[in-house]
C-alpha positions as CSV (number, residue, x, y, z in Angstrom):
1,M,9.1,27.8,23.2
2,S,11.7,27.3,20.5
3,Y,14.5,29.0,22.6
4,L,13.8,26.4,25.4
5,A,14.0,23.6,22.8
6,D,17.4,25.0,21.6
7,D,18.7,25.0,25.1
8,L,17.6,21.4,25.7
9,K,19.1,20.4,22.3
10,E,22.5,21.8,23.3
11,K,22.4,19.8,26.5
12,G,21.6,16.7,24.3
13,N,24.6,17.6,22.1
14,A,26.9,17.9,25.1
15,A,25.7,14.5,26.4
16,F,26.2,12.9,23.0
17,R,29.8,14.2,22.7
18,N,30.5,12.7,26.1
19,G,29.1,9.3,25.1
20,Q,26.1,9.6,27.4
21,F,23.7,8.4,24.8
22,I,20.7,7.6,27.0
23,E,20.9,11.0,28.6
24,A,21.3,12.6,25.2
25,E,18.1,10.9,23.9
26,D,16.2,12.1,26.9
27,W,17.4,15.8,26.4
28,Y,16.4,15.6,22.7
29,T,13.0,14.1,23.6
30,Q,12.4,17.0,26.0
31,A,13.4,19.5,23.3
32,I,10.9,17.9,20.9
33,Q,8.2,18.3,23.4
34,K,9.0,22.0,23.6
35,H,9.3,22.5,19.8
36,S,8.2,19.7,17.5
37,R,8.9,21.4,14.2
38,N,12.7,21.6,14.4
39,P,14.0,18.9,12.0
40,L,17.5,19.1,13.5
41,I,16.3,17.8,16.9
42,F,14.7,14.7,15.2
43,T,17.9,14.1,13.2
44,N,20.1,14.4,16.4
45,R,17.8,12.0,18.2
46,A,17.9,9.6,15.3
47,N,21.7,9.6,15.5
48,V,21.8,8.8,19.2
49,R,19.2,6.1,18.7
50,L,21.5,4.5,16.1
51,K,24.2,4.4,18.8
52,L,21.7,2.7,21.1
53,Q,20.6,0.3,18.3
54,R,17.0,1.5,18.6
55,W,16.5,1.1,14.8
56,D,12.7,1.7,14.6
57,G,12.9,4.8,16.7
58,A,15.7,6.1,14.4
59,V,13.7,5.4,11.3
60,N,10.7,7.3,12.8
61,D,12.9,10.3,13.7
62,C,14.5,10.5,10.3
63,L,11.1,10.3,8.5
64,K,9.8,13.1,10.8
65,S,12.8,15.3,10.0
66,I,12.4,14.7,6.3
67,E,8.6,15.4,6.6
68,I,9.3,18.8,8.2
69,T,11.9,19.9,5.7
70,G,10.2,18.4,2.7
71,A,11.4,15.3,0.8
72,N,13.0,17.4,-1.9
73,S,14.9,19.7,0.5
74,Q,18.5,19.5,1.8
75,N,18.5,17.0,4.7
76,H,21.4,14.6,3.8
77,K,22.1,13.6,7.4
78,A,18.5,12.5,7.9
79,F,18.6,10.3,4.8
80,Y,22.0,8.9,5.8
81,F,20.8,8.0,9.3
82,L,17.7,6.6,7.8
83,A,19.7,4.4,5.5
84,Q,21.8,3.0,8.4
85,A,18.6,2.1,10.4
86,Q,17.0,0.5,7.3
87,L,20.0,-1.6,6.6
88,A,20.2,-2.7,10.3
89,L,16.5,-3.7,10.0
90,H,17.3,-5.9,6.9
91,H,15.8,-3.6,4.3
92,P,18.7,-3.1,1.9
93,H,16.5,-1.9,-1.0
94,E,15.1,0.9,1.0
95,A,18.5,1.6,2.6
96,L,20.1,1.9,-0.8
97,S,17.5,4.4,-1.9
98,S,18.0,6.5,1.2
99,A,21.8,6.3,0.9
100,L,21.7,7.4,-2.7
101,T,19.6,10.4,-1.9
102,A,22.0,11.4,0.9
103,Y,25.0,10.9,-1.4
104,D,23.3,13.0,-4.2
105,Q,22.7,15.8,-1.7
106,V,26.3,15.9,-0.6
107,R,27.5,15.8,-4.2
108,Y,25.1,18.5,-5.4
109,P,23.8,20.4,-2.4
110,L,20.2,21.7,-2.7
111,S,21.1,24.6,-0.4
112,P,24.2,26.9,-0.5
113,A,24.1,26.9,3.3
114,A,24.6,23.1,3.6
115,K,27.6,22.1,5.7
116,I,29.4,19.4,3.7
117,S,33.0,18.2,3.9
118,P,35.0,15.9,1.6
119,K,34.8,13.4,4.5
120,D,31.1,13.3,4.1
121,L,31.5,12.4,0.4
122,E,33.9,9.6,1.3
123,T,31.7,8.3,4.1
124,F,28.4,8.5,2.2
125,S,29.8,6.9,-0.9
126,A,31.3,4.0,1.1
127,F,27.9,3.4,2.7
128,V,26.1,3.4,-0.6
129,L,28.5,0.7,-1.7
130,K,27.8,-1.3,1.5
131,C,24.0,-1.1,0.7
132,K,24.6,-2.2,-2.9
133,K,26.5,-5.2,-1.7
134,A,23.8,-6.1,0.8
135,K,21.1,-5.9,-1.8
136,F,23.2,-8.0,-4.2
137,S,23.9,-10.6,-1.6
138,I,20.1,-11.1,-1.0
139,R,19.5,-11.4,-4.7
140,D,22.2,-13.9,-5.1
141,R,20.9,-16.0,-2.2
142,D,17.4,-15.8,-3.7
143,R,18.8,-17.1,-7.0
144,L,20.4,-20.1,-5.3
145,R,17.2,-20.8,-3.3
146,R,15.2,-20.9,-6.5
147,Q,17.7,-23.5,-7.7
148,G,17.2,-25.5,-4.5
149,D,20.9,-25.0,-3.7
150,L,22.2,-26.2,-0.4
151,R,24.5,-23.1,-0.1
152,A,21.5,-20.8,0.2
153,E,20.1,-22.8,3.1
154,L,23.5,-22.7,4.9
155,E,23.9,-19.0,4.3
156,E,20.4,-18.4,5.7
157,T,21.2,-20.3,8.8
158,L,24.3,-18.2,9.3
159,E,22.3,-15.1,8.7
160,T,19.7,-16.2,11.3
161,N,22.4,-16.9,13.8
162,K,24.1,-13.6,13.2
163,Q,20.9,-11.7,13.6
164,R,20.1,-13.6,16.8
165,D,23.4,-12.6,18.3
166,L,23.1,-9.0,17.2
167,D,19.6,-8.8,18.7
168,D,20.9,-10.2,21.9
169,V,23.5,-7.4,22.1
170,S,20.8,-4.8,21.4
171,R,18.7,-6.2,24.2
172,Q,21.6,-6.1,26.6
173,L,22.4,-2.5,25.6
174,E,18.7,-1.6,26.0
175,N,18.7,-3.2,29.5
176,L,21.9,-1.4,30.5
177,T,23.6,-4.7,31.1
178,L,26.1,-3.9,28.4
179,G,28.0,-0.7,27.8
180,Q,28.2,1.1,24.5
181,V,31.9,0.3,23.8
182,E,31.5,-3.3,24.7
183,A,28.3,-3.6,22.6
184,S,30.1,-2.1,19.6
185,E,33.0,-4.5,20.0
186,R,30.7,-7.5,20.2
187,N,28.8,-6.3,17.1
188,Q,32.1,-6.0,15.2
189,E,33.1,-9.5,16.3
190,I,29.8,-11.0,15.3
191,M,29.9,-9.4,11.8
192,L,33.6,-10.4,11.3
193,N,32.8,-14.0,12.3
194,F,29.8,-14.0,9.9
195,D,31.7,-12.6,7.0
196,N,34.5,-15.1,7.5
197,K,32.1,-18.0,7.6
198,I,30.3,-16.8,4.5
199,A,33.6,-16.4,2.6
200,E,34.7,-19.9,3.7
201,L,31.3,-21.4,2.6
202,K,31.6,-19.8,-0.9
203,T,35.2,-21.1,-1.2
204,V,34.1,-24.7,-0.4
205,F,31.2,-24.7,-2.8
206,A,33.3,-23.1,-5.6
207,I,35.8,-26.0,-5.2
208,V,33.2,-28.7,-5.0
209,D,30.8,-27.4,-7.7
210,P,32.7,-24.8,-9.8
211,A,30.2,-24.8,-12.6
212,N,27.3,-23.5,-10.4
213,H,29.3,-21.5,-7.9
214,K,31.6,-19.2,-9.9
215,P,32.5,-16.1,-7.8
216,R,29.9,-13.4,-8.4
217,E,31.7,-10.5,-6.7
218,I,33.0,-7.1,-7.9
219,P,36.3,-6.0,-6.4
220,D,35.9,-2.5,-4.9
221,H,38.7,-1.0,-7.0
222,L,36.7,-1.8,-10.2
223,I,33.6,0.2,-9.0
224,D,33.0,3.7,-10.2
225,M,32.2,5.7,-7.1
226,I,29.8,8.0,-8.9
227,T,27.4,5.4,-10.4
228,F,28.5,2.5,-8.1
229,E,28.7,0.3,-11.2
230,P,31.7,-1.7,-12.4
231,M,33.8,0.2,-14.9
232,H,34.7,-0.5,-18.5
233,D,36.9,2.5,-19.4
234,P,38.5,4.0,-16.3
235,V,40.4,7.3,-16.2
236,M,42.4,8.6,-13.3
237,T,42.5,12.1,-11.8
238,K,45.7,13.9,-10.7
239,M,44.8,12.9,-7.1
240,G,44.8,9.2,-8.0
241,H,41.0,8.6,-8.0
242,S,39.6,6.5,-10.9
243,Y,36.2,6.9,-12.5
244,E,34.4,5.6,-15.5
245,R,35.3,7.9,-18.4
246,A,31.7,8.7,-19.5
247,T,30.6,9.2,-15.9
248,I,33.3,11.7,-14.9
249,Y,32.9,13.6,-18.2
250,E,29.2,14.0,-17.4
251,H,30.0,15.1,-13.8
252,L,32.5,17.7,-15.0
253,K,29.9,19.3,-17.1
254,R,28.0,20.1,-13.9
255,S,30.8,20.7,-11.6
256,P,34.6,21.1,-12.4
257,T,35.6,19.3,-9.2
258,D,36.7,15.8,-8.2
259,P,33.4,14.1,-7.0
260,L,35.1,12.7,-3.8
261,T,37.4,15.5,-2.8
262,R,35.9,18.7,-4.3
263,D,39.4,19.6,-5.6
264,P,39.4,21.5,-8.9
265,L,39.4,19.1,-11.8
266,R,39.2,19.6,-15.6
267,M,38.9,17.0,-18.4
268,D,42.5,17.8,-19.4
269,D,43.6,16.6,-16.0
270,L,42.3,13.0,-16.6
271,R,44.6,10.3,-17.7
272,N,44.0,6.7,-18.9
273,N,44.4,4.1,-16.2
274,F,45.8,1.3,-18.2
275,G,46.4,-1.0,-15.3
276,L,42.9,-0.7,-14.0
277,K,41.6,-1.0,-17.6
278,A,43.3,-4.4,-17.9
279,A,41.7,-5.5,-14.6
280,C,38.3,-4.3,-15.8
281,D,38.7,-6.3,-19.1
282,E,39.6,-9.4,-17.2
283,F,36.5,-9.0,-14.9
284,W,34.1,-8.6,-17.9
285,E,35.8,-11.5,-19.8
286,S,35.3,-13.8,-16.8
287,G,31.6,-13.9,-17.6
288,A,30.3,-11.1,-15.4
289,S,27.9,-9.9,-18.1
290,E,25.8,-13.0,-17.3
291,W,25.0,-11.9,-13.8
292,I,25.8,-8.2,-13.5
293,I,22.1,-7.3,-14.0
294,D,21.5,-8.5,-10.4
295,W,24.0,-5.9,-9.1
């Protein structure tokens, strides 16, 4: 029956490429009914369910794909899709764990046959950072809530309103009263509006009560994209990427390549990044050591 499943899977792939996500999901479901031990079909259906914002279904498909291949086998796409669904379901801790697993598998493939491109490295690393920020945001809000801080209550209200609006878009998409493109645009508008309001709220409280509302943010350019921690001693590659010195040295012992591009890289190619080092020093001297444990 596996050959019938493969034919149905290809029909699903064609529908997916054409943006026909509901049809694609149906083809993949039929393929699974013919052959339920092919992890790729579950991964493909998870991807289309992400497009349809059917988060729980995407989680279940990813977990099934991982179960079939084995948790310690190469299956970076399943872990990546799982992380996206988990983050959408407001589980940043689990999302971060899944995203890190996916990122590790694209950095150090468990199978020589794994199809991985430099674009995957860039995409996966960016998503790990997104999960880290989401996790940190929740921890920071919990800290404020424990202090009885008004900002935490206001942020929670904004979060509730944002999720209500996103859920409404998902329902309209599910009921076919909203197209995929329009749903995506509305989601982006909702997220942008939320981010702007949160930023404005933080600014207001920092002005009114600077002692208790110092900025607790890490600029992206200070983050080492191997460990996703803020740097102390950055060095720069010949391609212009900067990493923490100790981290890139350790990486080069395993693989003589740039972690994000896979271009050949040796320790002799690394140079001190004095400008970034000054920015790192300023960040640490601002008192970041007092709260960085929450990151």
